C-alpha positions, 0 to 999 in steps of 0.5 A: 804143840797146841797151846804149849801142850803136845797133842799126843799126850792125851791121845789114849784118853781120847781112844776111850771115847772111841773118837780119835778125830775130835781131839785133833781135827777140829782144832786145825780147820783150814781152807780146803782146796778147790780141787777137793771141794769140786768132787762134792756131788751130793748134798747128803751129810754136807754139813759133815765136812771141815777144812783141813791142811793135813797132808801126806809126809814128805817122805811118802813120794806116792806108790812104789813101782807096782812090780816091787809092791807085788813082790813084797806082798808075795814075800810077806804073805807067801803068795804067788806073784806071777799072775799079778805081775802079768796083769801089772805089765798091761794095766788099764788107764788109771781112773780119775781121782786115783793116785796110782796102783797098789798091790793088796792080798786077796782074802781068798788067797790068804785063807787058802794059804794060812787058814784053810779050815776057815770057810765062812767069808766073814770069819776069813776076813777077820782072820786075814785082817789079824794076819795083816796086823801081825805083819805090821807088828813084826815090822814096826810098833803097832797098837790095836785098840780094837783087838777084842773086836776083830770078829764078824759081830763087830767088824764087817766089809761094807756091801758096796766095797765087797761088790767092788772087790768081787768084781776086781777079783773076778777080773784078775783072779790072782792071789794079789790084786792090783788096784788104783787107789788114793790114800786119803787126800781126796776126802780129807776133812769129811766124815766117813759117811760123807765121803761115801756120798762123794764117791764116784760111780767106780769108787769104793772105800778101802778095807782095813785089810787093804789099808794095812797091806798098803802100810806094809809096802809104804810104811813112810805114809804114816810116820808122824801125828802130823800126817793125815790119818786114814779112815777105812771107809770100806769097813763097818765097825760096831761100837760096843757102847752104841745102841746103833749097829755098825755106826763106826768105821776103822781108822789107822793113825800114828800112835806112840811112835808107831801105827795105831788102829781104832774106830770112830763114828761114821758122822765124825768129821775131822780135819786130821783124817781122810777116807782111803778109797779104791777104784774099779778099773774101767 
């Protein structure tokens, strides 16, 4: 409650302005921890940071055993798990900044199994993301505020993220990719473009597809409006009302008792959100 008014009452109105973070984040500014501040290494967009005390729900205890995740992704999407399990049996050292290992489906494997007639990579990604949305919607309440814009004209993978995923896929060559990641705490309170500036050399923003897949295997990560929301810094979104192309990024939040998907501006810093990121294993 804020001033006797539930923060969620006017949330749908905020979505009409394509800015879910300004409603929640800037009214809850707090002091950042020293560990969060210490990873800031560049000055570009340094003013696009606010303090935050939003965190993960207590129900979320970190990543589940990777073998369990791989099995779940294989079952949900009808993919082969054998090669991913072999890779998971001998994982490299987890990179600094990652919270653990997560399993996500590769776009190529989803295309092969579910829509082989689609051969354009940009179209494959959008088809794959819609498939992930279908799976989320079949498991819990899901509201997609950008349903009409899941197409290459409005949504694309950021070049840095695509390069990182290409490297990981080339190394693993599995239907299911096993990646080290963190789910938002590392960059909470930062705008998406500020978070990108703070990425380490082997760090990259996770896509909406990867984040959605993680929410399928870890639904307890997002169960209340009090939870830290998840900016998908690995994607770029083209707001239909903007004069600047691809000046937004998608975000997963908690909405109306379930998961919400929308997009906000790249320069919008809110204490309620944090960019989700992965790391290329060294």
